[in-house]
ZADRENFI-539189 format. One line per field, with one value per residue (C-alpha): residue number from 0; residue in one letter; chain; z negated, y, x. Coordinates in Angstrom, 1 decimal, m for minus. Layout:
<banus>
resi = (NUM/...)
resn = (a/...)
chain = (A/...)
pz = (Z/...)
py = (Y/...)
px = (X/...)
</banus>
This chain:
<banus>
resi = (0/1/2/3/4/5/6/7/8/9/10/11/12/13/14/15/16/17/18/19/20/21/22/23/24/25/26/27/28/29/30/31/32/33/34/35/36/37/38/39/40/41/42/43/44/45/46/47/48/49/50/51/52/53/54/55/56/57/58/59/60/61/62/63/64/65/66/67/68/69/70/71/72/73/74/75/76/77/78/79/80/81/82/83/84/85/86/87/88/89/90/91/92/93/94/95/96/97/98/99/100/101/102/103/104/105/106/107/108/109/110/111/112/113/114/115/116/117/118/119/120/121/122/123/124/125/126/127/128/129/130/131/132/133/134/135/136/137/138/139/140/141/142/143/144/145/146/147/148/149/150/151/152/153/154/155/156/157/158/159/160/161/162/163/164/165/166/167/168/169/170/171/172/173/174/175/176/177/178/179/180/181/182/183/184/185/186/187/188/189/190/191/192/193/194/195/196/197/198/199/200/201/202/203/204/205/206/207/208/209/210/211/212/213/214/215/216/217/218/219/220/221/222/223/224/225/226/227/228/229/230/231/232/233/234/235/236/237/238/239/240/241/242/243/244/245/246/247/248/249/250/251/252/253/254/255/256/257/258/259/260/261/262/263/264/265/266/267/268/269/270/271/272/273/274/275/276/277/278/279/280/281/282/283/284/285/286/287/288/289/290/291/292/293/294/295/296/297/298/299/300/301/302/303/304/305/306/307/308/309/310/311/312/313/314/315/316/317/318/319/320/321/322/323/324/325/326/327/328/329/330/331/332)
resn = (m/l/r/k/i/t/m/i/i/l/f/v/f/a/t/i/y/h/a/s/v/v/i/f/l/y/h/r/f/d/d/a/r/y/p/t/t/n/t/w/t/y/e/l/e/r/h/i/q/l/v/k/e/l/g/f/e/i/w/t/l/k/d/l/e/d/y/a/y/g/r/k/s/f/d/g/k/a/v/i/f/t/v/d/d/g/y/r/s/v/y/q/h/a/y/p/v/f/k/k/y/n/v/p/f/a/v/f/l/q/v/g/a/v/g/y/p/d/y/l/t/w/d/m/i/r/e/m/l/k/d/g/v/e/f/a/n/h/s/f/s/h/e/d/f/p/k/f/l/k/k/m/p/l/s/d/v/v/e/r/f/r/n/d/t/r/k/a/n/q/i/f/y/e/k/t/g/y/q/m/r/y/y/a/y/p/y/g/h/y/l/q/e/f/f/d/v/l/k/e/e/g/f/v/l/a/f/t/q/n/p/g/p/y/t/p/e/y/g/f/y/e/i/p/r/e/p/l/l/e/d/w/a/t/e/k/h/v/r/y/i/l/s/r/k/p/l/v/a/i/f/q/n/f/t/v/e/n/g/k/l/q/l/n/v/k/i/l/n/p/k/e/v/k/t/a/a/l/y/v/s/e/k/g/t/l/q/t/n/l/k/d/s/i/l/q/i/g/p/i/e/l/t/k/m/y/n/r/l/l/i/s/v/r/d/k/d/n/q/e/y/v/r/y/w/l/i/y/n/v/q/g/e)
chain = (A/A/A/A/A/A/A/A/A/A/A/A/A/A/A/A/A/A/A/A/A/A/A/A/A/A/A/A/A/A/A/A/A/A/A/A/A/A/A/A/A/A/A/A/A/A/A/A/A/A/A/A/A/A/A/A/A/A/A/A/A/A/A/A/A/A/A/A/A/A/A/A/A/A/A/A/A/A/A/A/A/A/A/A/A/A/A/A/A/A/A/A/A/A/A/A/A/A/A/A/A/A/A/A/A/A/A/A/A/A/A/A/A/A/A/A/A/A/A/A/A/A/A/A/A/A/A/A/A/A/A/A/A/A/A/A/A/A/A/A/A/A/A/A/A/A/A/A/A/A/A/A/A/A/A/A/A/A/A/A/A/A/A/A/A/A/A/A/A/A/A/A/A/A/A/A/A/A/A/A/A/A/A/A/A/A/A/A/A/A/A/A/A/A/A/A/A/A/A/A/A/A/A/A/A/A/A/A/A/A/A/A/A/A/A/A/A/A/A/A/A/A/A/A/A/A/A/A/A/A/A/A/A/A/A/A/A/A/A/A/A/A/A/A/A/A/A/A/A/A/A/A/A/A/A/A/A/A/A/A/A/A/A/A/A/A/A/A/A/A/A/A/A/A/A/A/A/A/A/A/A/A/A/A/A/A/A/A/A/A/A/A/A/A/A/A/A/A/A/A/A/A/A/A/A/A/A/A/A/A/A/A/A/A/A/A/A/A/A/A/A/A/A/A/A/A/A/A/A/A/A/A/A)
pz = (m12.9/m10.0/m7.3/m5.1/m3.7/m1.6/0.1/1.6/3.3/4.3/4.9/8.4/9.2/10.8/12.5/14.6/14.7/17.9/16.5/16.0/12.9/12.5/9.2/9.7/6.8/6.1/3.2/3.6/6.1/7.6/5.1/6.8/3.5/3.7/7.4/6.7/5.1/7.0/9.8/11.5/11.5/15.3/15.5/13.1/15.3/18.4/16.5/15.8/19.3/20.8/18.8/19.8/23.5/23.3/21.9/18.4/15.5/12.5/9.3/5.6/3.1/2.2/5.8/5.8/2.5/4.1/7.1/5.1/2.9/5.8/5.1/8.3/11.7/14.1/17.4/18.5/17.6/14.5/12.8/9.1/8.0/4.7/2.8/0.1/m3.2/m3.3/m2.3/m2.4/1.4/1.9/0.4/2.0/5.5/6.3/4.5/6.7/9.9/8.7/7.9/11.3/13.1/10.6/10.0/6.8/5.0/1.8/m0.6/m2.5/m5.6/m7.9/m10.9/m13.2/m10.8/m10.7/m11.7/m11.1/m8.5/m5.0/m6.1/m6.2/m9.2/m10.8/m9.6/m6.0/m6.4/m7.8/m4.9/m2.4/m4.1/m3.8/m0.1/0.4/0.4/m1.0/m3.7/m4.5/m6.9/m6.0/m9.6/m12.5/m12.5/m8.8/m10.0/m7.7/m9.7/m8.0/m8.8/m12.5/m11.7/m11.9/m15.6/m17.0/m16.5/m13.9/m16.6/m18.0/m14.5/m13.9/m17.3/m16.6/m13.2/m14.9/m17.6/m15.1/m12.9/m15.8/m17.0/m13.7/m13.3/m16.9/m16.5/m13.1/m14.5/m17.5/m15.3/m12.5/m13.5/m10.5/m10.6/m8.1/m6.4/m3.8/m4.4/m2.4/m3.6/m4.4/m1.7/m0.1/m2.4/m4.0/m5.3/m4.6/m8.3/m8.1/m6.0/m9.0/m11.3/m8.9/m8.5/m12.3/m12.7/m10.2/m7.1/m3.9/m1.4/m1.6/1.0/2.0/4.2/6.6/10.1/12.4/12.9/10.4/10.7/7.8/8.2/6.3/3.1/0.8/m0.9/1.8/4.3/6.8/7.6/10.3/9.1/11.4/10.8/12.7/16.0/14.9/15.1/18.8/21.1/22.9/19.7/18.6/21.9/21.6/18.1/19.1/22.0/19.8/18.4/15.1/15.1/13.2/11.9/9.3/7.4/7.0/5.1/4.1/1.7/0.4/m1.6/m2.8/m0.4/2.6/4.7/6.3/7.9/10.0/11.4/13.7/15.8/15.8/17.7/20.6/21.5/24.4/23.6/26.6/24.8/21.1/19.3/15.6/13.9/10.4/9.5/8.3/11.1/14.1/16.7/16.0/18.2/17.6/18.5/20.0/20.8/20.9/19.3/16.4/15.5/13.5/12.2/9.6/7.3/7.7/5.0/3.6/1.6/1.0/m1.7/0.7/4.4/6.7/9.0/12.4/14.6/18.0/20.7/24.1/25.8/29.5/30.1/28.5/25.6/22.5/19.1/15.9/12.2/9.6/6.2/3.3/2.3/m1.3/m2.1/m5.8/m5.2/m2.7/m3.3)
py = (m14.0/m11.6/m13.1/m10.2/m7.6/m4.8/m1.9/0.7/3.8/6.4/9.5/10.8/12.6/16.0/15.7/12.9/12.9/11.9/11.4/8.0/7.2/3.7/2.7/m0.1/m2.7/m4.7/m6.9/m8.6/m8.1/m10.6/m13.2/m16.6/m18.2/m16.5/m16.4/m15.4/m12.1/m11.5/m9.1/m9.0/m5.7/m5.9/m6.0/m3.0/m1.1/m1.8/m0.7/2.7/3.0/2.1/4.6/7.3/6.3/6.3/9.8/9.1/11.4/9.6/10.8/10.5/9.6/13.3/14.1/11.6/13.0/16.5/15.1/13.1/16.0/18.5/20.5/19.3/19.7/16.9/15.6/13.4/10.0/9.3/6.3/5.7/3.0/1.4/m1.6/m3.5/m5.1/m3.7/m6.6/m6.1/m6.7/m3.3/m1.7/m4.0/m4.3/m1.9/1.2/1.5/1.2/3.9/6.2/5.4/6.7/9.4/7.9/8.4/5.4/4.5/1.6/0.4/m1.0/m3.9/m2.1/m5.2/m7.0/m4.3/m5.7/m9.4/m11.4/m10.5/m7.2/m3.6/m2.3/1.1/2.4/1.5/3.1/6.3/6.5/6.0/8.7/11.2/10.4/11.2/7.7/7.9/5.4/4.4/2.1/m1.5/m2.4/m3.6/m7.3/m7.9/m9.7/m10.5/m8.4/m9.3/m12.9/m12.2/m11.7/m15.5/m15.4/m12.0/m9.2/m6.4/m3.8/m5.9/m6.4/m2.7/m2.0/m4.6/m2.9/0.6/m0.5/m2.2/0.9/3.1/0.9/0.9/4.6/5.2/3.0/4.5/8.0/7.1/5.5/8.1/11.3/10.9/10.6/8.1/9.4/6.6/3.0/m0.2/m3.1/m6.3/m8.9/m6.2/m7.3/m4.7/m3.8/m0.6/0.2/0.5/3.7/5.7/4.4/5.5/8.9/9.3/8.3/11.0/8.9/10.6/7.7/3.9/1.4/m2.0/m4.8/m4.5/m3.9/m1.1/2.6/5.2/8.2/10.6/9.2/6.1/8.1/8.1/4.7/2.1/3.0/0.3/m0.9/m3.1/m6.0/m6.5/m9.9/m13.2/m13.1/m9.7/m8.1/m8.6/m5.6/m6.9/m6.9/m3.5/m2.0/m3.5/m2.2/1.2/1.3/0.8/3.7/3.9/2.7/4.9/3.2/3.5/0.3/0.5/m2.8/m4.9/m7.7/m10.8/m12.6/m16.2/m16.7/m15.4/m12.4/m10.1/m6.7/m4.0/m1.4/1.6/2.6/6.3/6.4/5.6/7.1/4.8/1.1/m1.2/m4.4/m5.4/m8.3/m9.3/m11.6/m13.1/m14.8/m18.1/m18.2/m16.8/m14.7/m14.6/m14.0/m10.5/m8.6/m5.2/m2.6/1.2/1.0/m1.0/m4.4/m6.9/m10.3/m12.8/m14.5/m16.2/m18.7/m18.0/m20.5/m18.5/m15.9/m13.5/m12.8/m10.0/m8.7/m7.1/m5.1/m4.4/m2.5/m1.1/2.0/2.6/3.2/m0.2/1.6/m0.6/0.7/m1.4/m1.4/m4.2/m4.6/m6.9/m9.2/m10.4/m13.4/m14.1/m17.6/m18.6/m20.5)
px = (m11.8/m12.4/m14.6/m15.1/m12.7/m14.3/m12.7/m15.0/m13.5/m16.0/m13.9/m13.2/m10.0/m10.3/m6.9/m5.6/m1.8/m0.1/3.4/4.9/7.1/8.5/10.2/12.8/13.2/16.3/17.5/20.9/23.7/26.2/25.0/24.5/23.4/20.0/19.0/15.4/16.4/19.7/20.6/23.9/25.7/26.2/22.4/22.2/24.6/22.5/19.3/21.0/22.2/18.9/16.8/19.2/19.0/15.2/15.1/13.9/14.8/16.3/14.7/15.2/12.5/12.3/11.6/8.8/7.4/7.3/5.5/3.0/2.1/1.8/4.9/6.6/5.1/6.0/4.6/7.5/9.1/11.1/12.7/13.7/16.2/15.4/17.0/15.3/16.6/20.1/22.3/26.0/26.2/24.5/27.6/30.1/28.7/25.8/27.1/30.2/28.0/25.6/28.6/30.2/27.1/26.3/22.8/20.9/19.3/17.5/17.9/14.8/16.5/15.6/17.0/17.0/19.4/22.1/25.5/24.6/26.5/25.5/23.9/25.2/27.0/26.3/29.7/28.7/25.3/26.8/29.3/26.5/24.4/27.2/27.4/23.7/22.2/18.6/17.6/14.1/12.2/11.7/10.7/12.7/11.7/10.7/7.6/4.7/2.2/m1.1/m0.6/m1.0/m4.8/m4.9/m4.2/m5.0/m7.6/m7.0/m6.4/m3.5/m2.0/m2.1/m0.4/2.3/2.9/3.1/5.5/7.8/7.9/8.6/11.4/13.1/12.9/14.2/17.2/18.1/17.9/20.0/22.7/22.8/20.9/18.6/14.9/13.3/10.2/9.5/8.4/8.4/6.1/8.0/7.3/5.1/2.2/0.0/m3.4/m5.4/m5.3/m1.5/m1.9/m3.2/m0.5/2.2/0.6/0.3/4.0/5.2/5.8/4.8/5.2/4.9/5.9/4.6/5.9/2.9/4.5/3.5/4.1/3.0/0.7/m0.4/m4.0/m2.8/m2.2/0.8/0.8/0.3/3.1/4.0/7.5/9.0/11.2/14.2/15.6/16.2/14.2/12.7/16.1/16.6/16.7/13.6/11.5/12.8/11.9/8.4/7.7/8.9/6.5/3.4/1.3/m0.6/m4.2/m6.6/m9.8/m12.5/m13.5/m17.3/m17.0/m14.0/m14.9/m13.3/m15.9/m15.6/m12.7/m14.5/m13.5/m16.0/m15.3/m16.8/m14.4/m14.7/m11.8/m11.1/m7.8/m7.6/m10.9/m11.4/m10.8/m10.4/m9.5/m9.2/m7.6/m7.8/m5.3/m5.3/m2.0/m3.5/m6.1/m4.3/m6.2/m9.9/m13.0/m14.3/m17.4/m16.5/m19.2/m18.9/m15.4/m16.7/m15.2/m17.2/m16.0/m16.9/m17.5/m14.1/m13.0/m9.5/m7.4/m4.2/m3.8/m2.1/m2.8/m2.0/m4.7/m3.7/m6.0/m4.5/m6.3/m5.3/m6.6/m7.4/m3.7/m2.8/m1.1/m1.1/m2.3/m1.8/m2.4/m1.8/m3.4/m2.7/m5.6/m5.6/m7.7/m7.7/m9.1/m6.4/m3.2)
</banus>
């Protein structure tokens, strides 16, 4: 069993990007049976209206790919609309709204669920593809892959992830003739080792459920998205998340050993840090030591398998910069 997970990032980026790209994440629409994953279409309409009022461009995943790989110059504000799983309410309720406003969107599809009650059919998918909707891989089985480390070696978990990803892509291609090139991790859970698998299998971008804006400094396989549901679908919350800028930092040490978190991180952007806050989901806001834009914390005992870490800082103008990370603790429950 793994007892230590360490991430050390030692590279420094030559360019600091000043653009802000926010990827919205939805699941179900107008479905009161599942309030924790539901968004009402009147809220979706307001989100579309709001980003247009605030001067945001609305991008496709292909636009984001070009930006991430340096093929698209951009110094403004952009939003991308994405929907996970492929529930039928996407076709019945959200699709007409997106068409009404001529807004592109992408569906991350659980391929193994296609055709089941509450899910899209292949005829619906083919119709949406012809209309320009982007489809991307959200696995075949929708398994929580990192959890398998509890009962099998890392190499077997990685192979299980690879086989599932291949199966989803193969079936989608056979049914539609389209090759999926983007991936969203089931439940937003992932391991660093999955990045190489996705690259080897021809995927160019991968998406998490870590909130926050995106900047190319974050790389290609750990792209944040903002879930917009329940209280997080309000106009007040959407305005707030659109106001934040991406934090750029270097982890000089990020270790989870024997269930204890310890980290040392240097903030690169913003260059001048006035205040800093660090939040871990099972612990809340934690006391931090900030000196010369370097944050230190730990050791902090963790009991859960999954946590999200947030670092939020403000510059001299009180502008907020944020980034979230997934923390995986193999000994947690």
